[in-house]
C-alpha positions in Angstrom: -21.0 -243.6 -5.7 -20.9 -245.2 -2.2 -20.2 -249.0 -2.5 -20.6 -249.9 1.2 -18.8 -249.8 4.5 -15.1 -250.4 4.3 -14.1 -250.3 8.0 -15.0 -249.3 11.5 -12.4 -247.5 13.6 -11.9 -247.6 17.4 -9.6 -245.4 19.5 -8.0 -247.1 22.5 -5.4 -246.4 25.2 -3.8 -249.8 24.6 -3.6 -250.8 20.9 -1.5 -253.9 21.6 -4.3 -255.3 23.9 -6.9 -254.7 21.2 -4.8 -256.1 18.5 -4.3 -259.3 20.6 -8.0 -259.5 21.4 -9.3 -259.0 17.9 -6.6 -261.2 16.2 -5.9 -263.9 18.8 -9.4 -264.3 20.2 -11.8 -263.0 17.6 -9.9 -264.2 14.5 -9.1 -261.0 12.6 -5.8 -260.8 10.7 -3.4 -257.9 11.2 -2.7 -256.4 7.8 -1.1 -253.0 8.6 0.8 -251.3 11.4 1.5 -247.6 10.8 1.2 -244.2 12.5 2.4 -240.7 12.5 4.4 -238.3 14.7 3.5 -234.7 15.8 4.0 -232.3 12.9 2.1 -234.0 10.2 -0.2 -231.1 9.3 -2.2 -233.0 6.5 -3.1 -235.7 9.1 -3.9 -233.1 11.8 -6.3 -231.5 9.3 -7.8 -234.9 8.3 -8.5 -236.0 11.9 -9.4 -232.5 13.2 -6.7 -232.4 15.9 -3.7 -230.2 16.6 -0.3 -231.7 17.2 -1.6 -235.2 16.8 0.5 -238.4 16.9 -0.8 -242.0 16.8 -0.2 -245.7 16.3 -2.5 -247.3 13.8 -3.4 -251.0 13.0 -5.7 -252.3 10.3 -7.2 -255.7 10.8 -9.1 -257.8 8.3 -11.9 -260.3 8.5 -14.0 -261.5 5.6 -15.1 -258.5 3.6 -14.4 -255.7 6.1 -11.7 -254.1 8.1 -11.3 -252.8 11.7 -8.9 -249.9 12.2 -7.4 -249.2 15.6 -5.9 -246.0 16.8 -3.8 -245.3 19.9 -3.3 -241.5 20.2 -0.2 -240.4 22.1 -1.0 -236.7 21.3 -3.5 -235.5 22.3 -4.1 -238.2 24.7 -7.9 -239.0 24.7 -9.9 -239.2 27.9 -10.7 -242.6 29.3 -14.4 -243.3 29.1 -16.2 -244.5 32.2 -17.0 -248.3 32.1 -19.3 -249.9 29.6 -21.0 -247.1 27.6 -24.7 -248.0 27.2 -25.7 -248.7 23.6 -28.5 -246.1 23.8 -25.9 -243.3 24.1 -25.3 -241.4 20.9 -22.3 -242.7 18.9 -21.1 -246.1 17.8 -23.4 -248.7 19.3 -21.7 -251.9 18.2 -19.5 -253.7 15.7 -21.5 -256.5 14.0 -19.6 -259.7 13.2 -21.0 -262.2 10.7 -20.5 -265.7 12.2 -21.4 -269.3 11.6 -22.3 -271.5 14.6 -23.0 -268.6 17.0 -23.3 -271.0 19.9 -19.7 -272.2 19.5 -18.4 -268.7 19.0 -20.3 -267.5 22.1 -18.7 -270.3 24.1 -15.2 -269.8 22.6 -15.2 -266.0 23.1 -16.7 -266.4 26.6 -13.8 -268.8 27.6 -11.4 -266.2 26.2 -12.7 -263.3 28.4 -15.4 -261.7 26.3 -18.3 -260.6 28.6 -21.7 -261.1 27.0 -25.0 -259.3 27.9 -26.9 -262.6 27.4 -26.6 -265.9 25.5 -27.6 -265.8 21.8 -31.2 -265.0 21.1 -33.4 -265.5 18.0 -34.7 -268.2 15.8 -32.3 -271.0 14.7 -33.9 -270.9 11.3 -33.4 -267.3 10.4 -31.3 -265.0 12.6 -29.6 -265.3 16.0 -27.5 -262.6 17.8 -25.5 -261.9 21.0 -23.9 -258.7 22.3 -20.6 -258.9 24.1 -17.9 -256.4 25.2 -14.2 -256.1 24.0 -11.5 -255.3 26.5 -12.2 -251.6 26.2 -16.0 -252.1 26.7 -17.0 -251.6 23.0 -20.0 -253.7 22.1 -19.4 -256.5 19.6 -22.4 -258.3 18.1 -22.2 -261.9 16.9 -24.8 -262.3 14.1 -25.7 -265.7 12.5 -27.9 -265.6 9.4 -29.1 -269.0 8.2 -30.5 -268.4 4.7 -29.1 -266.6 1.7 -32.6 -265.2 1.1 -32.5 -263.1 4.3 -32.2 -259.3 3.6 -29.1 -259.1 5.9 -27.3 -262.2 4.6 -23.7 -261.6 3.8 -21.7 -264.0 1.7 -18.1 -264.4 2.7 -15.9 -262.3 0.5 -12.4 -263.3 -0.6 -9.5 -262.2 1.7 -7.8 -259.1 0.4 -4.3 -259.6 -0.9 -1.6 -256.9 -0.6 1.6 -256.8 -2.7 3.3 -254.0 -0.9 3.6 -252.4 2.5 0.6 -250.0 3.1 0.9 -246.9 5.2 -1.0 -243.9 6.3 -0.6 -241.1 3.7 1.9 -238.4 4.6 
């Protein structure tokens, strides 16, 4: 049975830059650093690559995780500029926020580029699309009533008793 979405993952050429952005600017918490070296056949099979190696970070916010990968082998191709949201593939990461206007201002001051100021009705839903340092779209979404079909209550922060790592 599928219970819901656990995480979204992003590949980058600079994992430290994205960790800093999502933790220091957006407010996620780093909960895991891991990775693997060339020669890990089970992981090669899992990700569908030959002779792969990568750094991995798992970040936590509310009731979801964001996983970051920086592949050393094979090195991915840099994508041109800001990929339009109409292109097939991941269109955006949606973040549940309170006080979207304050978050819009705070993130703008910290370098996030937004397509426009927040839009929508202050009584129901407001949203804004911005870009992370790699050009991925991040949506800020504020829902005002628990009766809205998209309303998401804040979940307790996950607690870890041991050091987690990618399976060998």
